Every structure is written in C-alpha cells, then in structure tokens.
C-alpha positions as CSV (number, residue, x, y, z in Angstrom):
1,X,15.8,55.3,-37.0
2,X,17.0,51.7,-37.1
3,X,18.2,50.1,-33.9
4,X,21.9,49.7,-33.4
5,X,21.6,46.4,-31.6
6,X,21.3,43.2,-33.6
7,X,18.9,40.8,-31.9
8,X,18.5,37.2,-32.6
9,X,15.2,36.5,-34.5
10,X,14.5,33.5,-32.3
11,X,14.0,32.6,-28.6
12,X,16.2,30.0,-26.9
13,X,14.3,27.0,-25.7
14,X,17.1,24.5,-24.9
15,X,20.6,25.3,-23.6
16,X,23.9,23.4,-23.7
17,X,26.5,23.7,-20.9
18,X,29.8,25.3,-21.6
19,X,32.7,24.5,-19.3
20,X,34.7,27.7,-18.4
21,X,38.3,26.6,-18.4
22,X,41.4,28.5,-17.2
23,X,44.4,29.5,-19.3
24,X,46.6,27.0,-17.4
25,X,44.1,24.2,-18.2
26,X,44.0,25.2,-21.9
27,X,47.7,25.2,-22.1
28,X,47.7,21.6,-21.1
29,X,44.8,20.7,-23.4
30,X,46.5,22.3,-26.4
31,X,49.8,20.6,-25.7
32,X,48.0,17.2,-25.5
33,X,46.3,18.0,-28.8
34,X,49.8,18.6,-30.4
35,X,48.9,22.2,-31.0
36,X,46.1,21.3,-33.5
37,X,42.7,22.6,-32.5
38,X,41.0,19.8,-34.5
39,X,42.4,17.4,-31.9
40,X,40.9,19.2,-28.9
41,X,37.9,17.7,-27.1
42,X,34.7,19.8,-27.5
43,X,34.4,20.0,-23.7
44,X,37.7,21.9,-23.7
45,X,36.4,24.7,-25.9
46,X,34.5,27.8,-24.7
47,X,33.5,29.4,-28.0
48,X,33.8,27.0,-31.0
49,X,34.3,28.8,-34.3
50,X,36.2,26.0,-36.0
51,X,33.4,25.5,-38.6
52,X,29.9,26.5,-39.5
53,X,29.4,23.0,-40.9
54,X,27.0,20.8,-39.0
55,X,27.1,23.0,-36.0
56,X,23.7,24.8,-36.5
57,X,21.0,24.9,-33.8
58,X,17.8,23.4,-35.3
59,X,14.4,25.0,-35.0
60,X,11.4,23.6,-33.1
61,X,9.8,22.8,-36.5
62,X,12.9,20.8,-37.5
63,X,12.8,18.9,-34.2
64,X,9.0,18.3,-34.8
65,X,9.9,16.9,-38.2
66,X,12.4,14.6,-36.7
67,X,9.6,12.9,-34.7
68,X,7.9,12.1,-38.0
69,X,11.0,10.6,-39.6
70,X,10.1,7.6,-41.8
71,X,12.9,5.0,-41.4
72,X,11.8,2.8,-44.2
73,X,14.7,1.4,-46.3
74,X,13.2,2.4,-49.6
75,X,10.8,5.1,-50.7
76,X,10.3,6.7,-47.2
77,X,7.9,9.6,-47.0
78,X,10.8,11.6,-45.4
79,X,12.8,11.0,-48.6
80,X,9.9,12.2,-50.8
81,X,9.7,15.4,-48.7
82,X,13.4,16.0,-49.1
83,X,13.5,15.2,-52.8
84,X,10.6,17.5,-53.5
85,X,12.2,20.4,-51.5
86,X,15.5,20.0,-53.5
87,X,13.8,19.6,-56.8
88,X,11.8,22.8,-56.2
89,X,14.9,24.7,-55.2
90,X,17.4,23.5,-57.7
91,X,15.3,22.6,-60.7
92,X,17.3,19.3,-61.0
93,X,15.2,16.2,-61.7
94,X,17.8,13.7,-60.3
95,X,18.6,13.9,-56.6
96,X,21.1,11.7,-54.9
97,X,21.1,12.0,-51.0
98,X,24.4,11.7,-49.2
99,X,25.5,11.9,-45.6
100,X,27.4,15.1,-46.3
101,X,28.9,17.3,-49.0
102,X,32.2,15.6,-49.4
103,X,30.4,12.3,-50.1
104,X,28.6,14.0,-53.0
105,X,31.9,15.3,-54.2
106,X,33.3,11.8,-54.2
107,X,30.3,10.4,-56.1
108,X,30.7,13.0,-58.9
109,X,34.4,13.9,-59.1
110,X,35.7,10.3,-58.8
111,X,33.5,9.5,-61.9
112,X,34.4,12.4,-64.1
113,X,37.9,13.0,-62.8
114,X,41.1,10.9,-63.2
115,X,44.5,11.4,-64.6
116,X,44.8,14.0,-67.3
117,X,41.6,15.8,-66.3
118,X,41.4,19.3,-64.8
119,X,38.8,21.1,-62.7
120,X,38.5,24.9,-62.5
121,X,36.9,26.8,-59.7
122,X,36.8,30.3,-58.2
123,X,38.5,28.5,-55.3
124,X,38.4,24.8,-54.4
125,X,37.9,24.1,-50.7
126,X,39.9,21.5,-48.9
127,X,37.6,18.4,-49.4
128,X,36.8,19.4,-52.9
129,X,40.5,19.6,-53.8
130,X,41.2,16.4,-52.0
131,X,38.5,14.4,-53.9
132,X,39.7,15.8,-57.2
133,X,43.4,15.1,-56.5
134,X,42.6,11.7,-55.1
135,X,41.1,10.8,-58.4
136,X,44.4,11.8,-60.1
137,X,43.0,15.0,-61.7
138,X,44.2,18.5,-61.2
139,X,42.3,21.3,-59.3
140,X,43.1,24.8,-60.5
141,X,41.9,28.0,-58.8
142,X,40.9,30.9,-60.9
143,X,39.7,33.7,-58.5
144,X,39.5,37.3,-59.6
145,X,42.7,39.2,-58.9
146,X,41.0,41.4,-56.3
147,X,40.3,38.3,-54.2
148,X,44.0,38.3,-53.1
149,X,43.8,41.9,-51.8
150,X,42.3,41.5,-48.3
151,X,41.7,45.2,-47.6
152,X,40.0,45.9,-50.9
153,X,36.2,46.7,-50.5
154,X,34.4,45.3,-53.5
155,X,30.9,43.7,-53.6
156,X,31.7,40.4,-55.3
157,X,35.3,39.3,-54.6
158,X,34.2,35.6,-54.7
159,X,33.9,35.7,-58.5
160,X,35.7,33.4,-60.9
161,X,38.0,35.1,-63.4
162,X,36.3,34.7,-66.7
163,X,39.3,35.7,-68.8
164,X,41.5,33.3,-67.0
165,X,38.9,30.5,-67.4
166,X,38.8,31.1,-71.1
167,X,42.6,31.1,-71.3
168,X,42.8,27.9,-69.3
169,X,40.2,26.0,-71.3
170,X,42.3,26.8,-74.4
171,X,45.5,25.8,-72.7
172,X,44.3,22.5,-71.4
173,X,41.8,21.6,-74.1
174,X,38.1,21.6,-73.5
175,X,38.0,17.8,-73.8
176,X,40.3,17.5,-70.7
177,X,38.1,19.8,-68.5
178,X,36.1,17.6,-66.2
179,X,34.0,20.5,-64.8
180,X,33.9,24.1,-63.7
181,X,32.9,24.4,-60.1
182,X,31.5,27.7,-58.8
183,X,31.5,27.8,-55.0
184,X,28.9,30.2,-53.5
185,X,29.9,31.8,-51.3
186,X,33.7,31.4,-51.9
187,X,34.7,29.9,-48.7
188,X,38.5,29.7,-49.1
189,X,38.4,33.2,-50.6
190,X,37.2,34.8,-47.4
191,X,33.5,33.9,-47.6
192,X,33.1,36.4,-50.4
193,X,29.9,36.3,-52.6
194,X,29.6,35.5,-56.3
195,X,27.5,37.8,-58.5
196,X,24.7,36.5,-60.8
197,X,26.5,38.1,-63.7
198,X,29.6,36.1,-63.0
199,X,27.5,32.9,-62.7
200,X,25.9,33.7,-66.1
201,X,29.3,34.3,-67.7
202,X,30.6,30.9,-66.4
203,X,27.5,29.2,-67.6
204,X,27.7,30.6,-71.1
205,X,31.4,29.8,-71.5
206,X,30.8,26.2,-70.3
207,X,27.8,25.8,-72.7
208,X,30.0,27.1,-75.6
209,X,32.6,24.5,-74.9
210,X,30.4,21.6,-73.8
211,X,31.9,21.6,-70.2
212,X,30.0,20.5,-67.1
213,X,29.1,23.4,-64.8
214,X,28.6,22.5,-61.2
215,X,27.4,24.8,-58.4
216,X,28.8,24.2,-55.0
217,X,25.8,25.6,-53.2
218,X,26.3,24.9,-49.5
219,X,25.9,28.7,-48.7
220,X,23.6,29.6,-51.6
221,X,21.1,31.4,-49.3
222,X,23.8,33.7,-47.9
223,X,25.0,34.4,-51.4
224,X,21.5,35.3,-52.5
225,X,21.4,37.9,-49.7
226,X,24.4,39.6,-51.2
227,X,23.0,39.5,-54.7
228,X,19.7,41.1,-53.6
229,X,21.5,43.9,-51.7
230,X,24.5,44.5,-54.0
231,X,23.6,43.6,-57.6
232,X,21.3,45.8,-59.6
233,X,18.0,44.3,-60.7
234,X,17.4,41.8,-57.8
235,X,16.0,43.8,-54.9
236,X,12.4,43.0,-55.8
237,X,13.1,39.3,-55.9
238,X,13.0,37.0,-52.9
239,X,16.2,35.3,-51.7
240,X,14.7,31.9,-52.8
241,X,14.0,33.2,-56.3
242,X,17.5,34.5,-56.6
243,X,18.9,31.1,-55.6
244,X,16.6,29.3,-58.1
245,X,17.9,31.6,-60.8
246,X,21.5,30.7,-60.1
247,X,20.7,27.0,-59.9
248,X,19.0,27.3,-63.4
249,X,22.4,28.3,-64.9
250,X,24.2,25.1,-63.8
251,X,24.1,21.5,-65.0
252,X,23.9,20.3,-61.4
253,X,25.0,21.1,-57.9
254,X,26.5,19.7,-54.8
255,X,25.4,20.8,-51.4
256,X,26.5,20.1,-47.9
257,X,23.2,20.5,-46.0
258,X,25.3,21.0,-42.9
259,X,25.5,24.7,-43.8
260,X,22.5,26.5,-45.4
261,X,20.1,23.6,-44.8
262,X,20.6,24.2,-41.1
263,X,21.1,20.6,-40.1
264,X,23.8,18.6,-38.3
265,X,24.3,16.0,-41.0
266,X,23.4,15.6,-44.6
267,X,24.0,16.6,-48.2
268,X,23.1,15.8,-51.8
269,X,24.1,15.7,-55.4
270,X,21.5,17.1,-57.9
271,X,22.0,16.6,-61.6
272,X,20.1,17.4,-64.9
273,X,21.8,14.6,-67.0
274,X,20.2,11.2,-66.6
275,X,23.3,9.2,-67.8
276,X,25.6,11.0,-65.3
277,X,23.0,10.5,-62.5
278,X,22.8,6.8,-63.2
279,X,26.6,6.5,-63.1
280,X,26.8,8.3,-59.8
281,X,23.8,6.5,-58.3
282,X,25.6,3.1,-58.8
283,X,28.5,4.4,-56.7
284,X,26.0,5.9,-54.2
285,X,24.4,2.5,-53.6
286,X,27.7,0.8,-53.2
287,X,29.3,3.3,-50.8
288,X,26.5,5.3,-49.1
289,X,23.3,3.4,-49.1
290,X,20.2,2.9,-51.2
291,X,19.2,5.7,-53.6
292,X,16.3,7.0,-51.4
293,X,18.4,7.5,-48.2
294,X,22.0,7.5,-49.2
295,X,23.5,7.3,-45.7
296,X,20.8,9.5,-44.1
297,X,18.1,8.5,-41.6
298,X,14.5,9.6,-42.2
299,X,14.9,12.0,-39.3
300,X,17.8,13.7,-41.1
301,X,15.8,14.1,-44.3
302,X,12.8,15.6,-42.5
303,X,15.1,18.2,-40.9
304,X,16.8,19.0,-44.3
305,X,13.4,19.6,-46.0
306,X,12.4,22.0,-43.3
307,X,15.8,23.7,-43.1
308,X,15.8,24.4,-46.9
309,X,12.7,26.5,-46.3
310,X,13.7,28.3,-43.1
311,X,17.1,29.4,-44.4
312,X,15.5,31.8,-46.9
313,X,13.5,33.6,-44.3
314,X,14.4,37.4,-44.6
315,X,14.6,37.9,-40.8
316,X,17.0,35.0,-40.4
317,X,19.3,36.0,-43.3
318,X,19.4,39.7,-42.2
319,X,20.5,38.5,-38.7
320,X,23.0,36.0,-40.1
321,X,24.8,38.5,-42.4
322,X,24.7,41.5,-40.0
323,X,25.8,39.5,-36.9
324,X,28.8,38.2,-38.8
325,X,29.6,41.7,-40.0
326,X,29.3,42.9,-36.3
327,X,32.3,40.7,-35.4
328,X,34.3,41.7,-38.5
329,X,33.7,45.4,-38.1
330,X,34.6,45.4,-34.4
331,X,37.9,43.6,-35.2
332,X,38.6,46.2,-37.9
333,X,38.1,49.0,-35.4
334,X,40.7,47.3,-33.2
335,X,43.2,47.3,-36.0
336,X,43.0,43.6,-36.6
337,X,43.6,42.9,-40.4
338,X,40.6,41.0,-41.8
339,X,39.4,40.3,-45.3
340,X,37.0,43.1,-46.4
341,X,34.2,43.2,-46.9
342,X,33.1,40.8,-44.3
343,X,31.7,37.5,-45.6
344,X,28.4,35.9,-44.6
345,X,29.4,32.9,-42.5
346,X,32.8,33.8,-41.2
347,X,35.4,36.5,-40.5
348,X,38.8,35.8,-42.0
349,X,41.8,37.3,-40.2
350,X,45.0,38.0,-42.1
351,X,47.5,36.1,-39.9
352,X,50.4,37.0,-42.2
353,X,49.9,40.7,-41.5
354,X,48.9,40.2,-37.8
355,X,52.0,38.1,-37.1
356,X,54.3,39.8,-39.6
357,X,57.3,38.5,-37.7
358,X,56.4,34.8,-38.3
359,X,57.5,33.5,-41.8
360,X,55.1,31.3,-43.8
361,X,57.2,28.2,-43.2
362,X,56.4,28.6,-39.5
363,X,52.7,28.9,-40.1
364,X,51.5,32.3,-38.7
365,X,47.9,31.1,-39.0
366,X,48.6,28.1,-36.8
367,X,50.2,30.5,-34.3
368,X,47.0,32.6,-34.2
369,X,44.6,29.7,-33.8
370,X,46.7,28.5,-30.8
371,X,46.9,31.9,-29.2
372,X,43.1,32.4,-29.6
373,X,42.6,29.1,-27.8
374,X,45.1,29.8,-25.0
375,X,43.8,33.3,-24.2
376,X,40.1,32.7,-24.7
377,X,39.3,29.1,-25.2
378,X,38.2,30.0,-28.8
379,X,38.6,27.3,-31.4
380,X,39.2,28.5,-35.0
381,X,40.5,27.2,-38.2
382,X,43.8,27.9,-40.1
383,X,43.3,28.4,-43.8
384,X,46.8,29.0,-45.1
385,X,49.9,27.1,-45.6
386,X,48.9,24.3,-43.3
387,X,45.7,23.6,-45.2
388,X,46.9,24.6,-48.7
389,X,50.7,24.7,-48.8
390,X,52.5,22.2,-50.9
391,X,56.1,21.0,-51.2
392,X,58.4,21.3,-54.2
393,X,60.6,18.5,-55.4
394,X,63.3,19.4,-52.9
395,X,60.8,19.2,-50.0
396,X,60.6,23.0,-49.5
397,X,57.3,24.5,-48.6
398,X,55.4,26.4,-51.3
399,X,53.2,28.7,-49.2
400,X,49.5,29.3,-49.8
401,X,48.6,32.6,-51.4
402,X,47.2,33.9,-48.1
403,X,47.7,33.0,-44.4
404,X,44.2,33.2,-43.0
405,X,42.4,32.2,-39.8
406,X,38.7,31.6,-40.2
407,X,36.3,32.5,-37.4
408,X,33.3,30.5,-38.7
409,X,30.1,31.3,-36.8
410,X,27.6,28.4,-36.2
411,X,24.0,29.3,-37.2
412,X,21.6,30.2,-34.4
413,X,24.1,29.1,-31.7
414,X,25.9,32.1,-30.1
415,X,24.5,35.4,-28.9
416,X,26.1,38.8,-29.1
417,X,27.7,38.5,-25.7
418,X,29.7,35.4,-27.0
419,X,30.9,37.5,-30.0
420,X,31.8,40.4,-27.7
421,X,33.9,37.9,-25.7
422,X,35.8,36.9,-28.9
423,X,36.4,40.6,-29.6
424,X,37.9,41.1,-26.1
425,X,40.2,38.1,-26.7
426,X,41.6,39.7,-29.8
427,X,42.2,42.9,-27.7
428,X,44.3,40.7,-25.3
429,X,46.3,39.3,-28.3
430,X,47.2,42.7,-29.4
431,X,49.1,43.4,-26.2
432,X,51.9,40.9,-26.8
433,X,51.6,39.8,-30.4
434,X,55.3,40.3,-31.1
435,X,56.1,37.5,-28.5
436,X,54.0,34.9,-30.4
437,X,56.0,32.0,-31.9
438,X,55.5,29.9,-35.0
439,X,55.2,26.2,-35.4
440,X,56.7,23.3,-37.3
441,X,55.0,20.1,-38.4
442,X,56.2,16.9,-36.7
443,X,53.6,14.6,-38.4
444,X,51.3,15.0,-41.4
445,X,49.2,12.6,-43.6
446,X,49.4,12.8,-47.4
447,X,45.9,14.3,-47.8
448,X,44.0,16.9,-45.8
449,X,46.9,17.2,-43.3
450,X,45.3,20.1,-41.3
451,X,42.8,17.7,-39.7
452,X,45.4,15.4,-38.0
453,X,48.8,17.1,-38.4
454,X,50.8,17.4,-35.2
455,X,52.9,20.5,-34.3
456,X,55.5,21.7,-32.0
457,X,56.4,25.4,-31.2
458,X,59.5,26.9,-32.8
459,X,61.9,27.8,-30.1
C-alpha cells in the first residue's frame, strides 16, 4: 500500500526567516501597495505564491557549481557546460544565453515580428504577448475548446486547436505567420499539459506551410511527466527522453531557466537555423552581453547546467506534480472552484465563480488576491481581466475569457504545512465571500499593466 503523505525528496539545509504579520498590519501594507500584490515588499508576505519563476530553492550541487563559476568574458568553462547541457537536451546547435525568458522572446520575436505579422499559440503568456505586440505583430490564442471549461477532466487541456490553426493559416496567409508557439505546459490555460500527439500535429502543419515552430519550454520537464503517465506509448521512456522527443519536433525553443532549470536567474534561445541564429545573436550582443554569457554570470550558467539534469529526476517530478495536486484536490473538497485537472506548477482558482457577485469590470480575480493576502498573508497572481483584458474603441473593458487566480508553487521551497495553511485560509474566505468587493483601476501603463497598476476598492 502506498503512503498517503507526500514527503519532500530532500532535506532542508538552510532556512530563511518569515515574518508573521497580523491582519491589521497586512491591511496597511496592501493599501500602501495600492491593492496590487506585485507592489508589496517580500518581507510583508507569509507564503509567496505569486510566481514559480526564479523562486526555486537550489540544491547543494548547484551551490557547489556556483563556487566553480568561471567569470571570463568570452568562452568561459561555465558557458561550455551550459551550452553542452542545452544542446544535449534540445538538439539545437545554436544556443543564445539570456538573463531570462522574456529577453529570449525579445531577441526572436522582435526580429521575426512586426506590423502585418501574426503569431499563433495554444495561449500566449503575458511577456510573450507583450513582446509580440510591442513589435507591431498580432498574437492570437488557439486553445482547444475544452480549455475554457474549468471543471472538465481531460488529460491534455493545454493542447493547441489544430483545426483552428489550419483555418487561421489560410485566413491570414502562411507568408504572414511569423511563428507558431507551443507553450508546455500551458501556463495561462491553467498549467495544463500538451500531448506529444498535439506537438507532432503542430510540427507537421508548420512544415507543410514553411512556418517557424517554436517550443516555449520553461516547464518542459513537468509536461514530460504528464505525457509519460497520461499518453499511451511513453511509460517506458524517461522524462528526459520524452522532452528530447518534443524538442526534436520544433525549429527552436525559448526557455526561462527560472522554472524547470531550478535557478533564480537565466534563460536561453536555442535554434536550428544558422541565419536566424546570427540575426538574433547580433541583437543579443547589443542588448544582453557577449554571445557566451548573454547577461549571465558564470555562476548562473553552472547552476543552470546542473538544474537541467536535476529537474528530470523521477523522485523530484513525482513530488512536484503530486504536491501541487494535494493543494488543488483539498480546495476542490472545500468547494473552491478550480481548473481541473490540477496543473503541474500551480492551482488556478476560478474567481468569476468564487465571487459570482463581482462583475468582470470590477476584477473578481483582483478581489480574491487581495482577500488571500489580508486573511493569510498569501501573495498570489490574478490571471484574468487585469492581465489580459482589453478596451474597445469606446474605452469599455473587453473581459478576458476567464477570471483566474494562480497559486504558483515555488520549487523545493514550501513544506506540506505551508500548503495546509493556504487551505485553511481559503476556508476562512468561504465564511464571508459575499461581502467581498471588487476594484477599479486608478493607474495603468500601456503594456503589462498587472505589474504596476494601482487600484482602489469599489464602494
């Protein structure tokens, strides 16, 4: 019989102090942050589920590698280790290091984008969409229909709709399609995985039409876990072999190493086409740094090389997926509406259903992130009409398809007792959820407004 308790497959060697704040203190902190959790100080947060990006705890082997960091400007041994690790994983011969994923997005999408160009994806995340739209191009999401049904239990709700992709290629003209981007796992779509069959179908359609196919691979190890356990024909393969098979289908990839490379800073662009790599490398040297460090220190590159090995360890991936499901399943038992099945890196709460009395123009997701902070000091992220809503010509809000709150779990950071505390906080929110109020925006920038927007409660 299997044990019911999920234990962390590691021992804790170093600890970081958490300041335990009161609700009265948090009320003042939140007001000072203009009701935007991004503007809170980290010392004001008890459990930080804002993002799983760059928030991992590194292993003793990664820290040992940091002590060997070669900080030479060009051709450092640390770069050679990182380059070799990425080449082996992705099969791409041309590797461009960057300080994080969005820098890699800028290198590629600013070169191939521009006015009149379109990008298709299962779902573009915030920085991806911003880099594309900043170039003047259009970013179009083509998730499978079931992705918009939160309660539906299906194995691969992160897939890209192949019929819609074919239809849109014909509509816009293949010569105007800059790239098709397959994000694994589908972050904005609830952290849902993408099947190998779907990746193959995207690859074949792109090859038929001469369109660039890019894998956004920041959670590729977590996606490999789902393929091995949910898709026929993969159980005898290792997680690493599954990831390598998916990389082989694409023309290149972008990865924020701050996720599945288990580091606090770093990323890369990997390509199979030399001419495109040279084009991007020129921009890299102008904006990030020389081509063998790209904005990273030797220490960072050592940690990335090690992290790309550790992330595929079976014990780690089992713990990662099952501990996230522990939170999602517990919230479901409480009657909290979440996207099902539970994703690998986060639990996504359906704020529109939870706060059914708050209309989209008053941002129910923002109301929920504020209440989670007030009641428990828990910082989370709105993924709804604050992040993805747009305005029509009259200035009226066009709401996002879903109003979600993401509880992103940092890797190797929190124990089961921290997660139980989060569950208890949701229990408290259930008691008076009808009293929760919405918000209105009093300041917003033109791009990526969720990072710096300021709010006030609706009276």
